C-alpha positions as CSV (number, residue, x, y, z in Angstrom):
1,M,0.4,-31.6,11.3
2,H,-3.0,-30.0,11.8
3,K,-4.6,-30.7,8.4
4,N,-7.6,-32.6,9.9
5,N,-8.1,-29.8,12.4
6,L,-8.8,-27.1,9.8
7,G,-12.5,-28.0,9.6
8,L,-12.7,-28.2,13.4
9,Y,-11.1,-24.7,13.7
10,K,-13.7,-23.3,11.2
11,K,-16.5,-25.0,13.1
12,K,-15.4,-23.6,16.5
13,L,-14.9,-20.1,15.1
14,R,-18.3,-20.1,13.4
15,K,-19.7,-20.1,16.9
16,K,-17.3,-17.5,18.3
17,L,-17.3,-14.8,15.5
18,D,-20.0,-12.7,14.0
19,N,-20.9,-13.4,10.4
20,E,-18.8,-10.5,8.9
21,R,-15.7,-11.5,10.9
22,Y,-16.2,-15.2,10.0
23,E,-16.4,-14.3,6.3
24,H,-13.3,-12.1,6.7
25,T,-11.5,-15.0,8.4
26,I,-12.3,-17.4,5.6
27,G,-11.2,-14.8,3.1
28,V,-7.8,-14.4,4.9
29,A,-7.3,-18.2,5.0
30,Y,-8.1,-18.4,1.2
31,T,-5.8,-15.4,0.4
32,A,-3.0,-16.7,2.6
33,A,-3.3,-20.1,0.8
34,A,-3.0,-18.3,-2.6
35,L,0.0,-16.3,-1.5
36,A,1.6,-19.4,0.0
37,M,1.3,-21.2,-3.3
38,R,2.7,-18.1,-5.1
39,Y,5.8,-17.8,-2.9
40,G,6.4,-21.4,-1.9
41,A,5.4,-21.1,1.8
42,D,3.8,-23.9,3.8
43,L,0.2,-24.1,2.5
44,E,-1.1,-25.8,5.6
45,K,0.5,-23.3,8.0
46,A,-0.8,-20.4,6.0
47,Q,-4.4,-21.7,6.1
48,I,-4.2,-22.4,9.9
49,A,-2.7,-19.0,10.7
50,G,-5.3,-17.4,8.4
51,I,-8.2,-19.2,10.0
52,L,-7.0,-18.4,13.6
53,H,-5.6,-14.9,13.1
54,D,-8.8,-13.1,14.5
55,N,-10.0,-15.8,16.9
56,A,-10.2,-13.2,19.7
57,K,-11.4,-10.3,17.6
58,C,-15.1,-10.4,18.7
59,F,-14.2,-10.3,22.4
60,S,-15.3,-7.3,24.4
61,L,-12.5,-5.0,25.7
62,E,-13.5,-6.1,29.2
63,K,-13.1,-9.8,28.3
64,S,-9.7,-9.2,26.5
65,M,-8.4,-7.3,29.6
66,Q,-9.6,-10.0,31.9
67,M,-7.7,-12.6,29.9
68,I,-4.6,-10.4,29.7
69,E,-4.6,-10.0,33.5
70,K,-5.5,-13.7,34.2
71,Y,-2.9,-15.2,32.0
72,N,-0.2,-12.4,32.4
73,I,-0.1,-11.7,28.7
74,P,2.3,-8.8,28.2
75,V,0.8,-5.7,26.7
76,T,2.5,-2.4,25.6
77,E,1.3,1.1,26.4
78,A,0.3,1.6,22.7
79,E,-1.9,-1.5,23.0
80,K,-3.6,-0.2,26.1
81,L,-4.3,3.1,24.3
82,N,-5.6,1.3,21.1
83,P,-7.6,-1.7,22.3
84,A,-8.1,-2.8,18.7
85,L,-4.5,-4.2,18.9
86,L,-5.2,-6.5,21.9
87,H,-6.9,-9.2,19.9
88,S,-3.6,-10.4,18.3
89,K,-2.0,-10.9,21.7
90,V,-5.0,-12.7,23.1
91,G,-5.5,-14.6,19.9
92,A,-1.9,-15.9,19.9
93,Y,-2.4,-17.1,23.5
94,L,-5.7,-18.9,22.6
95,A,-4.1,-20.4,19.5
96,M,-1.5,-22.1,21.8
97,H,-3.8,-23.0,24.7
98,K,-7.3,-23.5,23.3
99,Y,-6.5,-24.6,19.7
100,K,-3.4,-26.5,20.7
101,I,-1.1,-24.9,18.1
102,S,2.5,-25.6,19.0
103,D,4.1,-24.3,15.8
104,K,5.9,-21.1,16.8
105,E,5.8,-19.7,13.2
106,I,2.0,-19.9,13.2
107,I,1.8,-18.3,16.6
108,R,4.1,-15.4,15.6
109,A,2.0,-14.9,12.4
110,I,-1.1,-14.4,14.6
111,L,0.8,-12.3,17.1
112,Y,2.1,-9.8,14.5
113,H,-0.7,-9.7,12.0
114,T,-1.8,-6.2,13.2
115,T,1.5,-4.5,13.7
116,G,4.0,-6.4,11.7
117,R,7.6,-6.6,13.0
118,P,11.1,-6.0,11.5
119,N,12.5,-9.0,9.6
120,M,9.2,-10.9,9.4
121,T,9.2,-14.5,8.2
122,L,7.5,-15.4,4.9
123,L,4.5,-16.7,6.7
124,E,4.2,-13.6,8.9
125,K,4.3,-11.4,5.8
126,I,1.6,-13.6,4.1
127,I,-0.8,-13.3,7.0
128,Y,-0.2,-9.6,7.5
129,I,-0.9,-9.0,3.8
130,A,-3.7,-11.5,3.4
131,D,-5.5,-9.8,6.3
132,Y,-5.3,-6.5,4.4
133,I,-6.2,-7.6,0.9
134,E,-8.7,-10.5,1.3
135,P,-11.8,-10.3,-1.0
136,M,-14.2,-8.9,1.7
137,R,-12.0,-5.8,2.2
138,H,-13.1,-2.8,0.3
139,K,-12.4,0.4,2.4
140,A,-8.6,0.6,2.4
141,Q,-6.9,3.0,0.0
142,N,-4.9,1.7,-2.9
143,L,-6.4,-1.8,-2.5
144,P,-6.4,-2.8,-6.2
145,E,-2.8,-1.7,-6.6
146,I,-1.8,-3.6,-3.4
147,R,-3.7,-6.7,-4.4
148,R,-1.8,-6.7,-7.7
149,L,1.5,-6.0,-6.0
150,A,1.0,-8.8,-3.5
151,F,1.4,-11.5,-6.2
152,I,4.3,-9.7,-7.9
153,D,6.5,-8.4,-5.0
154,L,5.6,-9.4,-1.5
155,D,8.0,-6.9,0.2
156,K,6.8,-4.0,-1.9
157,A,3.1,-4.9,-1.1
158,L,4.1,-5.1,2.6
159,L,5.8,-1.7,2.5
160,K,2.8,-0.1,0.8
161,I,0.4,-1.4,3.4
162,L,2.6,-0.2,6.2
163,S,2.9,3.2,4.6
164,D,-0.9,3.5,4.0
165,T,-1.7,2.3,7.5
166,L,0.6,4.8,9.2
167,E,-0.8,7.6,7.0
168,Y,-4.4,6.5,7.9
169,L,-3.6,6.3,11.7
170,E,-2.0,9.7,11.7
171,K,-4.9,11.2,9.7
172,C,-7.5,9.7,12.1
173,Q,-5.3,10.5,15.2
174,I,-5.3,6.9,16.3
175,E,-2.6,5.7,18.6
176,T,0.1,4.0,16.5
177,D,2.0,1.1,17.9
178,P,5.8,1.9,17.7
179,L,6.3,-1.6,16.4
180,T,4.4,-0.7,13.2
181,E,6.7,2.3,12.7
182,K,9.8,0.2,13.3
183,T,8.5,-2.4,10.8
184,Y,7.9,0.4,8.2
185,D,11.4,1.8,8.8
186,F,13.0,-1.6,8.5
187,Y,11.4,-2.4,5.2
188,K,11.7,1.2,3.8
189,N,15.5,0.9,4.4
190,I,15.6,-2.4,2.5
191,R,13.2,-1.6,-0.4
192,P,12.2,2.0,-0.9
193,L,8.7,2.4,-2.4
194,Q,10.0,4.5,-5.3
195,E,12.1,1.6,-6.6
């Protein structure tokens, strides 16, 4: 599929991302590959989605908004109120049109890596979790526990991340995307954390 392009994607992103974001991106691809091996997901897709998940993260708000308007990228009210969410929409668009990714599963993994969504595919869960637990991360609460859980029970790790994220957003009074709440409710009903 895109195996030979992995190096090319890294090379392009090296120029587009600052050092910290680039190191994070490599960490996500590495962690996604490890989780893919653990759970039997497509290794190549996991690496590509991991490498490209933040391809628009270093864009200014102005540049993101220009792209959203120019290419008619649909944006929710919550995304307008919390611009940190915009990079996943712009990034999914660029993955298709700039990086020539035609695989819908990879595109969706990029699209939902900040909010999650109910009934995520295995790859979507892997990218969402890898983004949270990769080795460069150190600020999130319960990180050692979540890192351990991620290799034991993917859904439990996902639910814990969603729970901690919603708690953090509420505490900091940051606009929460309703999709994150819906995702949490969906997985909470399937697998309560206290299990």
